[in-house]
Phi, psi and omega in degrees: 000147173297156178218160176214170173248131184220158172225157174225136182213153170287138178288129180258345179205066190318302185299313180291323179294324175295318178301318179296313180299320180298322178291326180284336193271154172252357181194148175222159183211141176255135181227150168240121187233148172227119181252121176257122180264147183243150182271171169207186178295143176299143178229153175268129179240158174254168178081207187296342181258012182304142176064020177252153174266127177261166179268003180198130188305329183252007182166220180232149178232126179218153176251119182258120174255135183230134179290124177063022178221171179292141175264150179201156175271137181233128170247131178215155177236125180202138176285163176257093174216154178287150177087184182301135180216154180275142179222132173251142184211160176218134178242149179224111181291148178228140177262353180227075185296325180296315180294317180295318178298318179298313180299310182293324178297319179289321183284321188242333187086146178268152172256278183227164177240132178250121178248136181206154166260135185230128172251119185250130174248133181257122180232096184059236180272010186246141173248130175251119181256129169253108188251128169255104187261126181303131179069009179234320181122204186253133184222161173236132172240140173243128177235112175266109182280109184291137176277161179303131180070008175278138182283152175298323180302318177299317177296320177299318180298316179298313180301316181292325177295318180290322175304314181297315180299324181273003181057042175275120183270155179304321183291344178276342184294142174235152185262337189263164172284159178305320182301329179286338183273346180282000000 
């Protein structure tokens, strides 16, 4: 599966952080996204996710709908810890998002829906997301998309350099996915 190194943080100086990202970036894109998460049988996990019910026994499953962009199903595995963390993911594009949502809702049940406006800045192999999440606020995500045979340590270094450039403080970091915060 493809993997990346990512962080999520509350934005502490939204306008200035966007200005910095714009200077670092060679391209930007605006997105409107709605992520529907699906349930599965409760499972027992060890570590930070112990005694929690996941929406998929081995990770999370969500259907991402995007205004004027391709929709796709996303399966991902990522721990809940503050700071840079490794994430493995798989995406599957769909041309019939309504039918797929109906099928998965009936088969698995829905949990929550996350709606957001996303401004994405591309910096080499890294995507910097400025997310305005409905009912949660403003956040920054950094995703370093690892290249084939690139070490996670290298990805962690890139993420930390970008965190520093954007003035993301340790106290701003959050460990959970948006769906967990709703």
